N, C-alpha and C positions, 0 to 999 in steps of 0.2 A: 351781775346781769349780762347776758350775752350781747355782744355787738351784733346788731342786725345788718349784715352787708348790704350797702347800696340800697337800703329800704326806701329812703326817700325818693331816689331816682326810679326804684321800681314802681313804687305807687304813684307818682306824680309825675311821671315822665322827665324828671328834673332838668333844669336849665344848667347843664353843665358849666362850672366854671363862675357862676354867680356868687356874688359876695352878698352877706345879710345887710339890708338896708338898716339905717339908724331907726330906733324906734321913734315914731310919730308922736306928736303932743295929743292929749285927749282932746276930742271935739264933743260936745254935747249933742247928743241926737235929737232932734225934734220929735214932740209927742205925735204920735199917730193919729190922723184925723178919723180912721176907720175903727170898724168894730171887728172883734174876733168871731169867728164862726163858732157856734154854740156846739154843734157836734158833726162830725163827718164819719163816713164808713168805708172800710176798706172792701173793694170787690174783685172779682176776677172774671176773666173772660178766657174762652179756650179757642184757639186758632187751629184749624184742621191742615193738614199736609203743608207745613209751612216749610218753603224751600231757602235753604240758606246759601249764601254767595258761593260756597264751595260746591254745591249741587247736591248736598245732603238733605233728604227731606224728613222732616220731624212730623211724625202723624199728628201729635198733639202738644201745642205748646199753651201753656197758662201764662197770662200777663196778668198782674195784680196792680191795681190802680185807684186812685180815688177821683172824684170830680166835685167843683164847687161851683155853684151858680147854675144857671141853666142856659141850654142852647136854643138859639133864636130859630126862627123857622126857615131863615136862609141858610143856616149851617155855617155862618161865616164870622160868629164872635167869638171864637175859640182861642184860648192860648194854651200852649203845651209846656209842662215844667219838667225838666231833666235833672235828675239827681246827681250827687258826688259818688265817687268811688266806694266809699265805705258807709254810704249814706241809705236811706230807704225813700220810698215814694211817699210818705207820710210828710207832706210839705206844709200844710195848714190845718188849723183847728186841733180839737181834740176829739177822740173816739167817745160815741155815746155808749159804748161797752167795751169790756176788756176783749182785746183781739190778740192775745200773746202769740196765737199761732202763726201770725205775720211778723211777730219779732216787735212789735209796738205796743206799749201799755196805754191804757185809756188816759192816763193823766199827762201823757208826753205831748208838748206843744209842737205842731209842725215846724220844720226848720226855716221856712220862708213865711210864718204866720205874720211877720210884720209887713208883707206885701200882699197876702191873699185874704180877700175878705170885703165886706161891704164897706164902701168908701175908701179902700186901700188902692195902692196902686194897680194891683190886678183887680179891679173892682168887680167882685161877684155880682153886684147888681147890674152890671153891664156885659161882664165876659163869662163864658163858659170854661173854666181852667181844668184842665187834665193833668194829673201827676201820675206816671206810671214807674213800676220798678222794671230796671232794665232787665233784657234777655240775658240770662247768665248770672244774675244777681241771687240774692240770698234773702230777700224778703217777699216770698210769695209766687214770683213769676219762675217759670222753668229754668232750673239751673243744676249744677251738678248734685245737689242734696235731692233733687225731684226723682221720683221712680221711674225707671226705664222700662216701659212696658214690655220689652222685649225679654227682660231678665226678672222683672218682679222686684229689682233692687235699685238703690240710688245709682245715678249714673256715674258719680265719683269722678276719677280722672279720665272715665271714658267720654265725658261729654263732649260732644263734637266741638271742633274749634269754630269760633265766631268771629264776626268782624263788627265794628261800628256800623257799617252798613246793614247787617242782620238787625242790629238792636234798633235801628230808626224804621227799618221795614217792618218790624213787630209793633213799635208805636204807631205807624202809619196804619196798619191793619185794624188795630184798637181803635183808632180815630174814625176810620171808615166804618166800623160796626157802631160805634156811638153817634153816627149821622154827621160828623163834621165833614164840612166841603173845602174849608179853608181856614188858615191860621192868622190870626193878627199877627201871633209873635211866638218865637220857641225861645225859651230862657231857662239858663241854669248855670250853676256854679261849677269850677274845676272839671272833674268828668263830664258832668252835665254841660260845660262850654264845648268840650269836644263833640258831644252830640248834637249840640246847636248848630255848630259849623258843618257837621256831616248833614243835617237836615237841609242847610242853605245850599249845600252843593249836589246833594242826591235829588232833591225835591225843589228846585229853584222858584218854582211856580207856585208852590202851596202855603208860603208865608209872606206877609209884609215885612216883617223885620225878625232879627234875633238879637238876643241879650246875652252876651258871654261875659262872665264874672270869675275873676281869678283862674284864669284859663290861658290857652294858648292854642294856636292853629296847627302846630307841628310838635312832633315829638316821637316816642318810641324808637323804633329802629335800633333796638339793643337787646338781642337776644340773652345777653348775659343777665341783665336785669331780671329776666323771667327766671332763669336758673339760680338766681341768688335767692328769689323768693322761695322756690321749691327746696332748695339747699338749706335754709332756714327752717322751713316747716319740717323738713324730714328728720331734724333733730329731735323732734318730739317721739317719744318711745311709742306713741299710739298711732304715728303716721301712717304706716304699713303701706307704703306705695300709694296713699291717698285713699286707702279705703278704711278709714277710721270711725266710720258710722256706728259700728256695731262694739266699738271699743272705748266707748265714753267721750270721743272727740278729742280734740288738741287744744282745750281750754288755756291752758298754761302757756302754750307758745302764742296763741293769739292773743292772750293779754300783752305779751312783750311785743307782738307786731303793733297793737293799739297804743302801747305807750309810745313806741317810736314815731308813729304816726303823728299822734297828738303833739309830740316835741317838735316835729317837723313843722307842724302847723303853728307853733309859737306858743304852746300853752305855757312853757316854763315862764316866759316872760310876763304873761297874763297873770300868774298866779303868785308872782315874787313878792308882791306887797302883802297879799293875804298871808303866805306862807313864807316866811324869809328863811325859816330853818329848810335846809336843803332835804333832809330826810323827811320832814312832814310834807313838804312839796311834793316829793316823790310818792309818798303814800297817797296822797291826794290824787295824783295823776293815776295811779294805779287802780284806785277806788272808781274813778270815772271810766277807766279802761273796761273794767269787769263786765257790765251789762251787754256791751256790744260783744265782747270775747265769747259771752255765754250763748251767744245765738248765731253770730255769723259763720258763714261756712268757708273754710280755707281754701278748698277747691275754687270758690267763687273769685277770690284774689288772683288766682293764676289764669283763670278763663278771662276775666275782665282785663288783665293786664297783656294776655295775647291779643285781644282783641283791638287795642290801640297800637299794635306792632308797627302797622305800616301807616300809620295817622300822619298825612301830610296834605293838609287842606290849602296850604299856600299856594300849591300848584295848580289848584282848581278854584282861586279866587276869581277868574273870570266867569265861572258859572253862575255866581252869586247874585242875585236879582234883588234880594232884600236889603233893607237898611241894617245897619250893625251898630249896637250899642256895646263898647268894649269898655270893660272896669276892671282895673286891677288896684291891689292895696299896697300902700307905701311900705309895709313891713311884712310883705310876703315873701318867703324865702324862695318858694317853688317857682313863682311866676312873678318876678319882681318888675316895677315900671319900667326898668332899664329895656326891657323887652318891647315895650310899646311903640317907640318910634319906627323901628323895622316892620312891625306888624301893621301899622297904620300907613307907612308908605306904601308897601305893597298892596295893601286894600285899595288905596287911592290910585295907584297905578293901573290896578285893573278895572277901575271905574267904579267901585263900590262905594256908595253912600255911608260912610263910617264916622261915628262920633266916638271920642275917646274921654271916659271920666277916671280921674285919678282919686282913689278913696283913701283919705288920710286917717290912718287908723293905727292902733297899737296891738290889733288881734290877729296880725299874720294872715294866713291863709283862711282862717276862721271869719274874717272879717265880711267875706261875700254874705255870710247868714247872719252872724253875731252882730255886725254893724249896718245891716241892711238899711236902716232908717237915714243913715248918713248919705246915702245915694238915692233915697227915694224921691227927691226932687227931680234928679236927673232922668231916672225911670219913668217917672210921670210925664217929664217933657217930651221924652222919646215915644211913649205911647201915642200922647197927643199928636205928634208929627205923623205917626202911622195912621191914624183914624183921619187927620185932615188930607192925607194923599189919596183917600179913597175916593 
């Protein structure tokens, strides 16, 4: 297998020089007191004349999203969920019908289903929860695979450069269209944490709190990481300068990308007991990588990585008015707990009300979703604080 150069850094802004923490002991997760949503539906909305931070105006932008619960008359009981770099907006429940066109099958449980639903931390009997696919993504929102009205063909590598500010601006436009006036919280893992921080500094008055999980406020600033991604993708014979849509795609290379990403997230350690044989373990990882590789758009990897190139929310901590819950996993190699003291000290120095929770887990970067129930009490307590402060 080809080695993917600097892929961990490219996909997760890697924390340079960090060593892998020791594997944490298993902690039994509490049983959820809530109920799973019986069915959810993917929806889309079209934004017109959407102006990017660069000044480019996109005539039409589609945003794919899901909602759970009901918006109250005040429009202020809403929670925004932001997803990870290679993930989708399908955060809770299961689809009532097959929606493969958006890349999610009806049997797929939402990645934060442990948190979202009646009686759960994000209680849909109380909150109106919105989860949207990021601008530039691969799951229904306008991105490189979308048709460029000017050409009638996919944008491909001609998709305009976007920023995290553009992504949250698109989310705000969606919320405005849905009638949301104020957010109780913005919450997300990994890349979703970047967006939660971006929300807090761009729209400081629009939310009471942010929940940042297995993530960090700084990173990017490494053009070589972007070049590494492109250099790896262009090894595929179908790449064609990023114009691979009519050539059958680059599934084999994307499978390699996904395997490397899963390994960076700690999947080898998770599967070691179940698959002690290295070859069998590798086969299982590749099996798990295949569905993602069959749908995700390679150009979205590039676009999303470029969007976080100038990410530095620490310099804007003074703008944050929201309370912050910051959660890191003990075995996450991408954003290890060793970064927490510095982040928390800078938040405190900026006068931000911030709480840190260390998640004891053996699931590495995936702990933010796969071990969600282990930090559910901390999340519930945080949300209660936000409600009490109103």
